[in-house]
C-alpha positions in Angstrom: 11.5 -21.2 -13.3 14.1 -22.0 -16.0 13.5 -23.4 -19.4 15.6 -23.9 -22.4 14.6 -20.6 -24.2 15.0 -18.2 -21.2 18.3 -18.1 -19.5 17.2 -16.1 -16.4 14.9 -16.8 -13.5 11.4 -15.3 -13.7 10.6 -13.9 -10.3 8.3 -11.2 -8.8 10.6 -8.4 -9.9 10.6 -9.5 -13.6 6.8 -9.9 -13.6 6.3 -6.5 -11.9 8.5 -4.9 -14.6 6.7 -6.7 -17.4 3.3 -5.7 -16.0 4.4 -2.0 -15.7 5.7 -2.1 -19.3 2.5 -3.6 -20.6 0.5 -0.9 -18.7 2.7 1.7 -20.3 2.0 0.3 -23.8 -1.7 0.2 -23.1 -1.6 3.9 -21.9 0.2 4.8 -25.1 -2.4 3.1 -27.2 -5.1 5.0 -25.2 -3.4 8.2 -26.1 -3.8 7.4 -29.8 -7.5 6.7 -29.3 -8.2 10.0 -27.4 -7.4 13.2 -29.3 -8.3 15.4 -26.4 -5.4 17.4 -25.1 -6.5 17.2 -21.4 -6.9 13.4 -21.6 -3.5 13.1 -23.2 -1.9 15.2 -20.4 -3.5 13.0 -17.8 -2.5 9.8 -19.5 1.1 10.9 -20.4 2.1 13.2 -17.6 0.2 11.9 -14.6 -0.2 8.2 -15.2 2.8 7.4 -17.4 5.6 9.7 -16.1 4.6 10.5 -12.5 2.9 7.3 -11.5 4.6 4.5 -13.5 7.9 6.3 -14.0 8.5 7.9 -10.6 6.2 6.8 -7.8 5.9 3.1 -8.7 9.7 2.4 -8.6 10.0 4.4 -5.3 7.1 2.6 -3.8 8.5 -0.8 -4.9 12.0 -0.1 -3.4 10.8 1.6 -0.2 7.8 -0.5 0.7 8.1 -3.8 -1.0 11.9 -4.3 -0.9 12.4 -2.3 2.3 15.6 -0.6 1.0 16.9 3.0 1.0 16.6 5.3 -2.0 20.4 5.1 -2.2 20.0 2.0 -4.4 18.5 4.4 -7.0 21.4 6.8 -6.6 19.5 9.3 -4.4 21.6 10.1 -1.4 23.1 13.1 0.5 26.7 12.2 -0.3 28.5 15.0 -2.1 25.7 17.6 -1.9 27.8 20.1 0.0 30.9 21.4 -1.7 34.1 20.7 0.4 
């Protein structure tokens, strides 16, 4: 879908990134509401960093796009010194 204000196509990847960003913002707002340290660790470390920042992109690339992790720069090339 193109319109005169947006000069890129809105597809599933853009919507997926937008939804993940909105979830991240909502979790940040939830951290302000809860002043409990355990709840903040769960929200920030587990949900925001581990789930949204690490597992979600890996899931999207491996399962949805059916590509290798090398598109993220994770590969075995150059691991062993020559």
